C-alpha positions in Angstrom: -12.3 -118.0 -152.2 -11.7 -117.8 -148.2 -8.6 -119.0 -146.5 -10.8 -121.7 -144.8 -11.1 -123.0 -148.4 -8.0 -122.5 -149.9 -6.8 -124.5 -146.6 -9.1 -127.4 -147.3 -10.8 -126.5 -143.8 -14.1 -126.1 -142.4 -17.1 -127.8 -141.0 -16.4 -130.7 -139.2 -19.3 -132.9 -138.4 -19.9 -134.3 -135.2 -22.8 -136.5 -134.1 -24.5 -133.6 -132.1 -23.0 -130.2 -134.4 -21.4 -128.7 -137.1 -18.2 -127.1 -136.1 -15.4 -124.7 -137.9 -12.2 -125.6 -137.5 -10.3 -122.2 -138.5 -6.5 -122.3 -139.1 -6.4 -119.7 -136.3 -7.8 -122.7 -134.0 -5.7 -125.1 -135.2 -2.5 -123.4 -135.1 -3.3 -122.6 -130.9 -5.3 -119.3 -131.2 -4.2 -116.1 -129.9 -0.8 -117.0 -128.2 0.5 -118.6 -131.1 -0.4 -115.8 -133.8 1.1 -113.2 -131.6 4.0 -115.0 -131.3 4.3 -115.7 -134.7 4.0 -111.8 -135.4 6.4 -111.0 -132.7 9.0 -113.6 -134.0 8.5 -112.4 -137.5 9.7 -108.5 -136.4 12.5 -110.3 -134.2 13.9 -111.9 -137.3 13.5 -108.9 -139.1 15.3 -106.7 -136.5 18.3 -109.3 -136.0 18.9 -111.0 -139.7 20.9 -109.1 -142.1 19.0 -111.1 -144.7 15.8 -108.5 -143.9 18.1 -105.0 -143.5 16.6 -103.8 -146.8 13.2 -104.8 -145.5 13.3 -103.4 -141.9 14.8 -100.4 -143.3 11.1 -99.5 -144.9 9.6 -99.9 -141.8 8.6 -97.3 -139.1 10.6 -97.3 -135.8 10.1 -98.2 -133.3 8.7 -101.7 -134.3 6.0 -101.9 -131.2 2.7 -100.5 -133.0 3.3 -102.7 -136.2 4.0 -105.6 -134.3 0.4 -105.1 -132.2 -1.3 -104.5 -135.9 0.3 -107.4 -137.8 -0.7 -109.7 -134.7 -4.2 -108.2 -135.1 -4.2 -108.5 -138.7 -2.6 -112.3 -138.8 -5.4 -113.0 -136.0 -8.1 -112.3 -138.3 -6.4 -113.4 -141.5 -6.2 -116.7 -139.6 -9.7 -117.0 -138.7 -9.7 -115.7 -135.0 -11.2 -112.7 -133.9 -11.8 -109.7 -135.9 -10.4 -106.6 -133.8 -8.0 -105.7 -136.7 -11.2 -104.5 -138.5 -12.9 -103.3 -135.2 -9.7 -101.1 -134.8 -8.3 -100.0 -138.1 -11.2 -100.7 -141.0 -11.0 -102.8 -143.6 -7.0 -104.0 -144.1 -6.9 -102.9 -147.9 -3.6 -103.9 -147.9 -2.5 -103.3 -151.5 -3.6 -99.7 -151.1 -1.8 -99.7 -147.2 1.5 -100.7 -148.9 1.4 -98.5 -152.1 3.2 -95.7 -150.5 6.2 -98.0 -150.3 8.4 -99.2 -153.2 7.7 -103.2 -152.8 10.0 -105.1 -155.1 10.1 -108.6 -155.4 13.4 -108.9 -153.5 11.6 -106.9 -150.4 9.0 -109.8 -150.9 11.7 -112.6 -150.7 12.7 -110.8 -147.5 9.4 -111.0 -145.9 8.8 -114.3 -146.9 12.1 -115.3 -145.1 11.0 -114.0 -141.7 7.6 -115.1 -141.9 8.7 -118.7 -142.9 11.3 -118.6 -140.1 8.6 -117.5 -137.6 5.8 -119.6 -138.8 8.2 -122.9 -138.5 9.5 -121.8 -135.3 5.4 -121.6 -133.8 3.6 -124.0 -135.6 4.1 -127.6 -135.1 2.1 -128.7 -137.7 4.1 -128.5 -140.9 1.6 -129.5 -143.7 -0.6 -126.5 -142.0 2.1 -124.3 -142.0 3.1 -124.9 -145.7 -0.6 -124.2 -146.4 -0.6 -121.1 -144.9 2.9 -120.1 -146.1 1.5 -120.7 -149.7 -1.6 -118.5 -149.2 0.8 -116.0 -147.5 3.5 -116.1 -150.5 0.1 -115.2 -152.9 -0.7 -112.4 -150.7 2.8 -111.0 -150.7 2.9 -111.5 -154.4 0.1 -108.7 -154.4 2.0 -106.2 -152.3 4.6 -106.1 -154.8 4.5 -102.8 -156.9 7.6 -102.3 -158.6 10.3 -104.3 -160.4 13.0 -102.4 -159.6 
C-alpha cells in the first residue's frame, strides 16, 4: 500500500479532470519538504535529547541534510530526484551498518515530530505522516540493545 492510500489521499475529481493530491502538494511542496529535513537536523544538532542519534551521523551534516530532503520529497509524492541521483532507497540495507536501537528510533521520532509540527500547519495531515514515518522508523531498528 502506497503512502497516498495509507493517508486516504489520492484522486480528487473535478468537473474536467481527475487530479492526484499528494502529501507533498498538501504540505506546500519543495520548500516545506526541505524545511522539515533541515529543521530535523537542526533539532538533532542542538537538542540534548538527540545526542546519541547525532553521534552516529557523519559530520558535517550538510550532505545528509540534502539527501534527507531529497528522500522526504520523494516519500511525500514529489519529484523523484532521490532515486535519479542515488538509486532505490533500500532504507533497511542502508541502515544495517549502524546499530539502530529502539532508543535511537525514539530520538529520531522526537526530531521529526518537532520538525513536522513546526512546518506543517494541517495537524491532521502531520499526524498521518508521522504515523507512517513511525512505521518506517520501526523497520530501521536492527537491535534491541
